[in-house]
VMD Tcl script that draws the C-alpha trace (Angstrom):
set ca {
  {183.74 76.94 84.79}
  {185.86 76.00 87.77}
  {184.87 79.18 89.61}
  {181.23 78.53 88.80}
  {181.34 75.02 90.25}
  {183.03 76.30 93.39}
  {180.55 79.11 94.01}
  {177.54 77.14 95.37}
  {179.53 75.35 98.11}
  {181.10 78.67 99.09}
  {177.70 80.32 99.35}
  {176.44 77.39 101.42}
  {179.35 77.77 103.84}
  {178.70 81.49 104.18}
  {175.01 80.94 104.81}
  {175.74 78.34 107.46}
  {178.18 80.71 109.10}
  {175.60 83.50 109.20}
  {173.00 81.11 110.57}
  {175.43 80.12 113.29}
  {175.96 83.74 114.24}
  {172.21 84.27 114.46}
  {171.67 81.17 116.56}
  {174.36 82.22 119.02}
  {172.16 85.17 119.85}
  {173.23 88.29 121.68}
  {176.41 90.27 121.43}
  {178.60 89.89 124.48}
  {178.38 92.50 127.23}
  {181.72 94.05 126.26}
  {180.46 94.79 122.76}
  {177.17 96.12 124.08}
  {178.99 98.46 126.47}
  {180.40 100.24 123.41}
  {176.96 100.94 121.95}
  {176.28 104.66 122.54}
  {173.21 106.02 124.27}
  {170.43 107.59 122.24}
  {171.14 111.23 121.38}
  {168.10 113.45 122.00}
  {166.92 115.52 119.06}
  {163.71 117.32 118.16}
  {161.40 115.01 116.21}
  {157.77 115.14 115.08}
  {155.30 112.81 116.75}
  {155.09 109.36 115.20}
  {152.18 108.91 112.80}
  {151.08 105.84 114.73}
  {151.15 104.96 118.41}
  {149.86 108.30 119.68}
  {146.07 107.93 119.97}
  {144.25 110.03 122.53}
  {143.60 106.79 124.39}
  {143.77 103.03 123.85}
  {142.73 99.85 125.64}
  {144.91 96.85 126.51}
  {143.67 93.91 128.60}
  {140.51 95.86 129.42}
  {142.36 98.88 130.79}
  {142.31 102.29 129.12}
  {145.49 104.34 128.84}
  {145.60 108.05 127.95}
  {148.54 109.29 125.89}
  {150.25 112.32 127.39}
  {150.18 115.49 125.32}
  {153.72 116.34 126.38}
  {156.64 114.63 128.09}
  {157.89 117.86 129.62}
  {158.70 117.51 133.31}
  {157.83 113.82 133.41}
  {159.63 111.96 136.21}
  {158.51 108.65 137.71}
  {159.89 105.72 139.64}
  {158.97 102.08 139.46}
  {160.03 98.76 138.03}
  {161.72 98.46 134.65}
  {161.71 95.27 132.60}
  {163.23 94.46 129.22}
  {162.33 92.67 126.00}
  {164.70 91.04 123.55}
  {165.07 88.44 120.82}
  {161.43 87.20 120.57}
  {160.48 90.75 119.53}
  {163.59 91.57 117.48}
  {162.57 92.69 114.00}
  {158.91 93.12 114.89}
  {156.99 96.32 114.37}
  {156.71 98.72 117.31}
  {153.68 100.84 118.15}
  {155.31 103.80 116.39}
  {155.62 101.79 113.18}
  {159.39 101.40 113.48}
  {161.18 98.05 113.61}
  {162.26 96.89 117.04}
  {166.02 96.47 117.32}
  {167.17 94.76 120.50}
  {170.60 96.34 120.06}
  {169.27 99.91 119.87}
  {168.93 102.18 122.88}
  {165.15 102.19 122.87}
  {162.26 101.55 125.22}
  {158.50 101.22 125.58}
  {156.22 103.32 127.78}
  {152.47 103.22 128.25}
  {151.62 106.92 127.97}
  {154.57 109.13 126.98}
  {154.40 110.59 123.45}
  {156.21 108.61 120.75}
  {159.03 109.32 120.35}
  {160.28 110.62 123.70}
  {163.85 110.66 124.94}
  {164.37 109.73 128.57}
  {167.17 109.21 131.03}
  {166.73 105.97 132.95}
  {168.60 105.50 136.22}
  {168.95 102.13 137.90}
  {168.27 103.02 141.54}
  {169.93 99.82 142.70}
  {173.38 100.48 141.23}
  {173.35 104.10 140.03}
  {173.89 103.32 136.35}
  {172.26 105.68 133.83}
  {171.37 105.46 130.15}
  {169.50 107.61 127.64}
  {166.88 105.83 125.55}
  {164.45 106.75 122.80}
  {160.90 105.61 123.60}
  {159.21 104.35 120.43}
  {156.88 101.60 121.64}
  {154.02 100.92 124.06}
  {154.21 98.81 127.19}
  {154.90 97.18 129.59}
  {151.38 96.10 130.45}
  {152.19 94.61 133.85}
  {151.17 96.15 137.16}
  {153.95 98.13 138.79}
  {156.20 98.31 135.74}
  {156.82 101.75 134.30}
  {159.13 101.11 131.34}
  {160.21 98.23 129.10}
  {163.81 98.55 127.94}
  {165.62 97.15 124.94}
  {168.05 94.30 125.55}
  {171.03 96.63 125.16}
  {169.66 99.21 127.59}
  {169.05 96.45 130.14}
  {172.62 95.19 129.82}
  {174.07 98.67 130.21}
  {171.94 99.24 133.30}
  {173.12 95.96 134.81}
  {169.65 94.41 135.04}
  {169.74 91.72 132.36}
  {170.01 88.72 134.66}
  {167.39 89.65 137.23}
  {164.97 90.84 134.54}
  {163.65 93.84 136.47}
  {165.07 96.72 138.48}
  {163.84 99.79 140.33}
  {164.47 102.80 138.14}
  {163.79 106.48 137.74}
  {162.56 107.65 134.34}
  {163.19 111.29 133.54}
  {161.96 112.70 130.23}
  {164.47 114.82 128.32}
  {163.49 117.94 126.41}
  {165.96 118.01 123.47}
  {165.24 121.72 123.01}
  {167.04 122.46 126.26}
  {170.67 123.18 125.52}
  {171.98 121.69 128.75}
  {169.92 118.51 128.97}
  {173.18 116.53 129.35}
  {173.73 118.17 132.75}
  {170.39 117.00 134.14}
  {171.89 114.12 136.20}
  {174.29 116.52 137.94}
  {171.51 118.99 138.67}
  {169.19 116.24 139.85}
  {171.82 114.99 142.29}
  {172.05 118.48 143.77}
  {168.47 119.67 143.46}
  {167.70 118.93 147.11}
  {171.15 119.64 148.47}
  {171.36 122.22 151.25}
  {174.17 124.25 152.71}
  {175.10 124.21 156.40}
  {172.66 127.10 156.93}
  {169.76 125.00 155.71}
  {169.35 127.03 152.53}
  {169.35 125.42 149.09}
  {172.70 125.38 147.34}
  {173.26 127.46 144.21}
  {172.56 124.44 141.99}
  {169.27 123.77 143.75}
  {168.30 127.44 143.70}
  {168.94 127.65 139.97}
  {166.44 124.86 139.41}
  {163.80 126.70 141.38}
  {164.13 129.90 139.32}
}
mol new
graphics top color blue
foreach p $ca { graphics top sphere $p radius 0.5 }
foreach p [lrange $ca 0 end-1] q [lrange $ca 1 end] { graphics top cylinder $p $q radius 0.2 }
display resetview
């Protein structure tokens, strides 16, 4: 009987504690830094979010048949708590602490390496949503991806988005190869790393 009487106040305290944690919001940057990047793997296309084309704000977008070879530069933005727990275009639940992103035309899901051109930081994300529908913006990152790229405070950053083909065994070496793809020797000829990319 004593335990029974004590249980409701204990539950109330626990609930208040959890509510406090939720109201405090985001994990600190140190905790987020320990969240690993997305790990590319072969996946089927999502059952939703991959129409041949779709219209947003009067503009029609055409979904790419393949992400292979996709590289683009532009502004990245990020979206966080107001969308946390909502459904994404692929039908999955948006998690602001996951390494995910939104893109207007790449197939869902697509894995991509995103490089912050302003500070050199890189992350790998899994694209499972559509957006951002703002002129000049090429990708919308999760809160965690934005923190790891060092762009949380300013809200946007110039980035390069490079699609990853998980079927390639050495996709993890892509940043190294990209850094050397245009390198030349003293003779003006491409280096071995650059030449290997051209073959």
